[in-house]
Structure formats: structure tokens, C-alpha cells
NUTITOR-601480 format. One line per field, with one value per residue: residue number from 0; x, y, z of N, C-alpha, C in turn. Coordinates in nm, 3 decimals. Layout:
residues N
zake <- [NUM:...]
n.px <- [X:...]
n.py <- [Y:...]
n.pz <- [Z:...]
ca.px <- [X:...]
ca.py <- [Y:...]
ca.pz <- [Z:...]
c.px <- [X:...]
c.py <- [Y:...]
c.pz <- [Z:...]
//
This chain:
residues 160
zake <- [0:1:2:3:4:5:6:7:8:9:10:11:12:13:14:15:16:17:18:19:20:21:22:23:24:25:26:27:28:29:30:31:32:33:34:35:36:37:38:39:40:41:42:43:44:45:46:47:48:49:50:51:52:53:54:55:56:57:58:59:60:61:62:63:64:65:66:67:68:69:70:71:72:73:74:75:76:77:78:79:80:81:82:83:84:85:86:87:88:89:90:91:92:93:94:95:96:97:98:99:100:101:102:103:104:105:106:107:108:109:110:111:112:113:114:115:116:117:118:119:120:121:122:123:124:125:126:127:128:129:130:131:132:133:134:135:136:137:138:139:140:141:142:143:144:145:146:147:148:149:150:151:152:153:154:155:156:157:158:159]
n.px <- [0.081:0.176:0.383:0.244:0.150:0.360:0.367:0.213:-0.092:-0.285:-0.352:-0.317:-0.426:-0.391:-0.575:-0.568:-0.740:-0.738:-0.466:-0.456:-0.639:-0.514:-0.279:-0.389:-0.477:-0.235:-0.101:-0.266:-0.256:0.026:0.156:0.085:0.173:0.443:0.600:0.817:0.847:0.815:0.594:0.549:0.479:0.576:0.442:0.319:0.087:-0.050:-0.205:-0.099:0.036:0.043:0.176:0.050:0.122:-0.034:0.062:0.139:0.125:-0.057:-0.255:-0.404:-0.398:-0.519:-0.471:-0.255:-0.319:-0.371:-0.113:-0.031:-0.226:-0.165:0.104:0.057:-0.094:0.098:0.277:0.118:0.090:0.366:0.395:0.216:0.344:0.580:0.506:0.409:0.125:0.038:0.080:-0.104:-0.384:-0.643:-0.637:-0.569:-0.807:-0.768:-0.593:-0.677:-0.916:-0.819:-0.666:-0.873:-1.023:-0.836:-0.775:-1.028:-1.054:-0.838:-0.916:-1.145:-1.036:-0.858:-1.053:-1.206:-1.006:-0.960:-1.201:-1.259:-1.113:-0.827:-0.863:-1.141:-1.340:-1.289:-1.351:-1.396:-1.332:-1.096:-0.918:-0.852:-0.887:-0.760:-0.748:-0.444:-0.186:-0.109:-0.320:-0.500:-0.361:-0.325:-0.592:-0.656:-0.477:-0.565:-0.820:-0.753:-0.605:-0.811:-0.987:-0.811:-0.789:-1.047:-1.098:-0.913:-1.021:-1.288:-1.192:-1.079:-1.304:-1.465:-1.599:-1.371]
n.py <- [-0.119:0.123:0.168:0.219:0.480:0.649:0.609:0.701:0.830:0.996:1.120:1.390:1.596:1.872:2.055:2.198:2.416:2.473:2.547:2.787:2.930:2.948:3.073:3.340:3.430:3.450:3.640:3.854:3.892:3.866:4.037:4.273:4.293:4.230:4.385:4.354:4.086:3.795:3.557:3.287:3.032:3.002:3.003:2.750:2.524:2.307:1.975:1.906:1.650:1.548:1.363:1.282:1.200:1.047:1.167:1.421:1.782:1.885:1.692:1.705:1.770:1.604:1.341:1.243:1.127:0.859:0.752:0.785:0.632:0.381:0.340:0.329:0.096:-0.091:-0.069:-0.189:-0.458:-0.525:-0.509:-0.700:-0.933:-0.933:-0.975:-1.222:-1.248:-1.273:-1.540:-1.690:-1.906:-1.806:-1.475:-1.227:-1.012:-0.715:-0.672:-0.811:-0.659:-0.402:-0.422:-0.467:-0.235:-0.034:-0.119:-0.090:0.192:0.268:0.158:0.315:0.576:0.526:0.460:0.695:0.865:0.743:0.793:1.055:1.297:1.519:1.868:1.877:2.066:2.206:2.283:2.026:2.101:2.239:2.099:1.754:1.459:1.148:0.819:0.672:0.416:0.375:0.436:0.232:0.012:0.091:0.068:-0.200:-0.316:-0.202:-0.316:-0.599:-0.592:-0.504:-0.726:-0.936:-0.874:-0.890:-1.165:-1.268:-1.183:-1.302:-1.567:-1.591:-1.554:-1.764:-2.076:-2.339]
n.pz <- [0.005:0.089:-0.109:-0.331:-0.304:-0.385:-0.657:-0.983:-0.935:-1.044:-1.374:-1.527:-1.766:-1.961:-2.171:-2.504:-2.505:-2.245:-2.204:-2.357:-2.207:-1.954:-2.038:-2.117:-1.869:-1.747:-1.904:-1.860:-1.590:-1.486:-1.670:-1.598:-1.328:-1.335:-1.559:-1.718:-1.769:-1.961:-2.128:-1.937:-2.002:-2.247:-2.506:-2.541:-2.684:-2.607:-2.600:-2.248:-2.050:-1.722:-1.443:-1.116:-0.801:-0.515:-0.300:-0.373:-0.364:-0.535:-0.542:-0.314:0.038:0.222:0.150:0.267:0.488:0.424:0.410:0.669:0.814:0.694:0.775:1.061:1.058:0.970:1.179:1.391:1.296:1.305:1.587:1.666:1.547:1.695:1.956:1.946:1.904:1.652:1.571:1.716:1.712:1.773:1.800:2.058:2.172:2.133:1.915:1.683:1.636:1.622:1.402:1.209:1.212:1.138:0.885:0.758:0.787:0.628:0.367:0.332:0.306:0.076:-0.121:-0.133:-0.229:-0.468:-0.616:-0.576:-0.754:-0.795:-0.898:-0.933:-0.960:-1.186:-1.529:-1.768:-2.016:-1.997:-1.819:-1.782:-1.573:-1.504:-1.356:-1.245:-1.245:-0.971:-0.821:-0.877:-0.789:-0.515:-0.442:-0.477:-0.292:-0.057:-0.043:-0.032:0.231:0.392:0.358:0.450:0.715:0.807:0.757:0.930:1.186:1.181:1.163:1.433:1.585:1.535:1.657:1.775]
ca.px <- [0.006:0.271:0.454:0.146:0.147:0.458:0.337:0.124:-0.232:-0.357:-0.289:-0.382:-0.421:-0.446:-0.612:-0.526:-0.829:-0.683:-0.342:-0.486:-0.711:-0.405:-0.185:-0.449:-0.470:-0.095:-0.076:-0.345:-0.215:0.163:0.213:0.055:0.256:0.576:0.585:0.939:0.846:0.732:0.497:0.626:0.455:0.643:0.361:0.265:-0.043:-0.109:-0.220:0.021:-0.018:0.117:0.135:0.035:0.105:-0.134:0.133:0.174:0.047:-0.168:-0.356:-0.477:-0.327:-0.588:-0.440:-0.146:-0.390:-0.354:0.020:-0.037:-0.286:-0.081:0.225:0.002:-0.115:0.215:0.330:0.031:0.129:0.502:0.384:0.152:0.439:0.681:0.454:0.366:-0.001:-0.008:0.082:-0.206:-0.507:-0.738:-0.560:-0.643:-0.928:-0.731:-0.507:-0.759:-1.003:-0.753:-0.639:-0.992:-1.054:-0.735:-0.777:-1.143:-1.037:-0.756:-0.996:-1.246:-0.956:-0.826:-1.162:-1.224:-0.895:-0.976:-1.312:-1.248:-0.993:-0.803:-0.910:-1.264:-1.417:-1.239:-1.419:-1.318:-1.283:-0.964:-0.842:-0.922:-0.803:-0.799:-0.671:-0.323:-0.162:-0.091:-0.467:-0.548:-0.272:-0.373:-0.737:-0.643:-0.393:-0.653:-0.930:-0.682:-0.579:-0.935:-1.029:-0.730:-0.828:-1.190:-1.080:-0.849:-1.115:-1.376:-1.131:-1.058:-1.426:-1.536:-1.566:-1.300]
ca.py <- [-0.005:0.242:0.184:0.268:0.628:0.729:0.585:0.797:0.805:1.068:1.155:1.532:1.646:2.017:2.064:2.320:2.533:2.497:2.618:2.915:3.003:2.990:3.184:3.458:3.478:3.478:3.763:3.966:3.924:3.887:4.150:4.407:4.295:4.223:4.417:4.303:3.921:3.754:3.452:3.172:2.902:2.994:2.972:2.617:2.511:2.186:1.941:1.866:1.537:1.535:1.253:1.334:1.089:1.083:1.259:1.563:1.889:1.902:1.582:1.743:1.740:1.487:1.202:1.198:1.048:0.726:0.726:0.788:0.496:0.264:0.322:0.284:-0.032:-0.165:-0.089:-0.277:-0.577:-0.559:-0.541:-0.839:-1.028:-0.939:-1.031:-1.359:-1.279:-1.320:-1.686:-1.770:-1.949:-1.706:-1.370:-1.158:-0.908:-0.571:-0.673:-0.840:-0.549:-0.290:-0.443:-0.455:-0.091:0.039:-0.151:-0.019:0.331:0.276:0.130:0.426:0.680:0.504:0.453:0.834:0.919:0.687:0.845:1.205:1.330:1.655:1.946:1.831:2.171:2.258:2.227:1.934:2.165:2.288:1.987:1.617:1.380:1.012:0.738:0.610:0.281:0.383:0.436:0.096:-0.066:0.122:0.023:-0.348:-0.344:-0.171:-0.432:-0.720:-0.585:-0.521:-0.885:-1.026:-0.829:-0.943:-1.306:-1.303:-1.167:-1.411:-1.701:-1.595:-1.546:-1.886:-2.184:-2.437]
ca.pz <- [-0.006:0.099:-0.228:-0.429:-0.290:-0.473:-0.793:-1.037:-0.904:-1.144:-1.495:-1.559:-1.907:-1.963:-2.305:-2.573:-2.468:-2.110:-2.218:-2.396:-2.089:-1.843:-2.090:-2.117:-1.735:-1.719:-1.963:-1.793:-1.442:-1.475:-1.749:-1.518:-1.206:-1.383:-1.709:-1.791:-1.782:-2.084:-2.105:-1.871:-2.073:-2.395:-2.637:-2.560:-2.727:-2.539:-2.446:-2.169:-1.958:-1.604:-1.354:-0.991:-0.693:-0.403:-0.196:-0.431:-0.311:-0.625:-0.515:-0.188:0.154:0.305:0.118:0.345:0.592:0.389:0.446:0.823:0.855:0.654:0.870:1.198:1.033:0.960:1.327:1.453:1.252:1.357:1.717:1.695:1.521:1.794:2.087:1.928:1.893:1.511:1.552:1.790:1.629:1.813:1.851:2.154:2.128:2.081:1.792:1.547:1.619:1.570:1.242:1.122:1.222:1.072:0.739:0.714:0.767:0.514:0.257:0.307:0.244:-0.058:-0.212:-0.148:-0.320:-0.607:-0.673:-0.572:-0.810:-0.788:-0.994:-0.972:-0.996:-1.309:-1.651:-1.857:-2.145:-1.964:-1.763:-1.756:-1.473:-1.498:-1.248:-1.281:-1.190:-0.837:-0.754:-0.885:-0.693:-0.388:-0.409:-0.469:-0.170:0.053:-0.047:0.020:0.367:0.468:0.340:0.540:0.853:0.826:0.761:1.065:1.292:1.170:1.208:1.566:1.660:1.511:1.765:1.732]
c.px <- [0.090:0.342:0.370:0.142:0.247:0.438:0.238:-0.035:-0.320:-0.297:-0.387:-0.343:-0.476:-0.456:-0.558:-0.591:-0.774:-0.552:-0.371:-0.546:-0.598:-0.300:-0.262:-0.459:-0.331:-0.063:-0.149:-0.304:-0.068:0.219:0.191:0.155:0.397:0.589:0.706:0.946:0.759:0.645:0.589:0.602:0.510:0.560:0.324:0.121:-0.125:-0.148:-0.096:-0.043:0.095:0.090:0.141:0.048:0.006:-0.070:0.166:0.076:-0.080:-0.284:-0.437:-0.413:-0.387:-0.528:-0.315:-0.196:-0.379:-0.209:0.028:-0.104:-0.216:0.051:0.180:-0.039:-0.001:0.287:0.257:0.070:0.257:0.484:0.319:0.249:0.537:0.633:0.408:0.208:-0.043:-0.008:-0.029:-0.316:-0.618:-0.669:-0.651:-0.719:-0.855:-0.674:-0.599:-0.866:-0.932:-0.709:-0.761:-1.025:-0.958:-0.737:-0.912:-1.119:-0.950:-0.836:-1.082:-1.161:-0.913:-0.927:-1.195:-1.125:-0.903:-1.090:-1.313:-1.117:-0.969:-0.858:-1.055:-1.356:-1.393:-1.310:-1.337:-1.284:-1.132:-0.875:-0.909:-0.825:-0.865:-0.706:-0.550:-0.303:-0.159:-0.231:-0.521:-0.487:-0.314:-0.502:-0.725:-0.576:-0.488:-0.756:-0.865:-0.651:-0.704:-0.996:-0.961:-0.763:-0.953:-1.178:-1.024:-0.942:-1.227:-1.318:-1.114:-1.184:-1.513:-1.491:-1.492:-1.319]
c.py <- [0.121:0.280:0.253:0.420:0.711:0.701:0.694:0.757:0.879:1.111:1.279:1.589:1.792:2.035:2.183:2.428:2.579:2.585:2.764:3.001:3.041:3.082:3.325:3.518:3.516:3.609:3.879:3.996:3.963:4.000:4.273:4.402:4.287:4.265:4.382:4.158:3.898:3.638:3.344:3.042:2.891:2.968:2.832:2.609:2.393:2.084:1.886:1.763:1.542:1.407:1.309:1.206:1.146:1.169:1.391:1.666:1.912:1.809:1.631:1.695:1.617:1.367:1.157:1.120:0.900:0.667:0.697:0.654:0.395:0.238:0.277:0.127:-0.131:-0.173:-0.187:-0.422:-0.617:-0.596:-0.691:-0.952:-1.048:-0.991:-1.175:-1.380:-1.308:-1.474:-1.774:-1.793:-1.839:-1.586:-1.295:-1.052:-0.782:-0.587:-0.707:-0.723:-0.437:-0.298:-0.422:-0.304:-0.010:0.006:-0.106:0.113:0.354:0.254:0.255:0.542:0.660:0.506:0.595:0.901:0.848:0.761:0.992:1.257:1.481:1.745:1.920:1.941:2.249:2.202:2.132:1.978:2.214:2.173:1.851:1.535:1.229:0.937:0.685:0.480:0.269:0.367:0.299:0.003:-0.037:0.052:-0.123:-0.385:-0.317:-0.278:-0.546:-0.716:-0.588:-0.667:-0.962:-0.998:-0.897:-1.090:-1.349:-1.276:-1.277:-1.555:-1.702:-1.602:-1.687:-2.006:-2.288:-2.569]
c.pz <- [0.004:-0.032:-0.330:-0.418:-0.366:-0.616:-0.850:-1.010:-0.986:-1.261:-1.530:-1.690:-1.915:-2.121:-2.374:-2.529:-2.313:-2.112:-2.259:-2.278:-1.996:-1.917:-2.097:-1.978:-1.699:-1.768:-1.889:-1.662:-1.434:-1.549:-1.673:-1.392:-1.250:-1.529:-1.779:-1.826:-1.891:-2.035:-2.051:-1.943:-2.208:-2.513:-2.649:-2.595:-2.675:-2.634:-2.387:-2.070:-1.839:-1.522:-1.212:-0.916:-0.591:-0.297:-0.241:-0.382:-0.400:-0.594:-0.403:-0.065:0.237:0.256:0.186:0.468:0.553:0.427:0.602:0.872:0.809:0.734:1.019:1.182:1.031:1.092:1.409:1.412:1.322:1.517:1.748:1.658:1.636:1.926:2.067:1.902:1.773:1.490:1.620:1.691:1.665:1.883:1.969:2.101:2.069:1.942:1.675:1.533:1.566:1.427:1.157:1.104:1.121:0.907:0.676:0.690:0.647:0.368:0.222:0.239:0.103:-0.149:-0.241:-0.237:-0.452:-0.684:-0.678:-0.616:-0.797:-0.903:-1.037:-1.020:-1.129:-1.431:-1.716:-1.988:-2.115:-1.917:-1.742:-1.676:-1.493:-1.396:-1.323:-1.207:-1.034:-0.763:-0.762:-0.796:-0.556:-0.336:-0.392:-0.334:-0.060:0.071:0.021:0.176:0.438:0.473:0.446:0.688:0.895:0.843:0.891:1.189:1.295:1.214:1.353:1.648:1.641:1.626:1.708:1.785]
//
């Protein structure tokens, strides 16, 4: 899960109309503020495609919560392994429940990041955003982790 956060989660394409729009804004604002500066975009006509990871500032700061929850989840697993709880047929109450809650929170955050793309309020005439490989890997990893946590809890609660 953590590895998927540095991969490309979103592919942002700035269309030709978007490039013209941004250049007109740039000329209108920056030419008045900085009369000696030329056009920063250098006359690009687009389209331009960018890759954005989940941890980029363009993706939105709340996606860092996925990293935090994944790190806490990993620490919980390491604690369970070091104390021997993970090898028990029926793990003690807090570990199995904590794993299930953390994997559920992680799944909710990853699913939200998968479906709520950055630049959502921008017209598709200017910018289009699609999911990248990182978002698909992250969603699969979150589903697998939640399924594993749920299976572990159900296995521990079933009478032997």
C-alpha cells in the first residue's frame, strides 16, 4: 500500500483550450505585475499530460492520511508479530479488532482518493483527470488488507 502512494495516482491532461486560458490569465495578471517578464509558458498550445502521485500537493493534503494510517497499520502488524499474537489461532481481542478498524479506515480513505480526483471543480474543457496505476494498486491493496483483517477476525471468533 505504501509503495503505491509514490506511484502515479492521477494523469492530469491540460487541453489546448486550457493552455490558451491559462496563458490569457498569465498575460492579464503577470504582465501588469511584472511588465518586464514574458510569457512563462512560452507559447505552448497543449495538450500537456502530467502525472500526480497521491502525496503531491496538487492531489490534496488529506491524502497524506492514507500514509499515516498505512504506517500505523504496519506498526500494529509488527507489534503483533513481535509479541507472538499473530501466531495464535485465536488472537487476543485488541489486535484483531485494531487491524480491522485500521484496514477499514484505510479502505475508506483509498476509495475516496480513487473516486474524488483533484481539480474536480475545473471544467473538462480545460483539464481532464484520470486514475493512474498507483490508484488501482492502492485500491487492490486496501481491499486485500481489509479482506485479510476481516478473515483474521472471523477466524478468531469462530468456535474451534
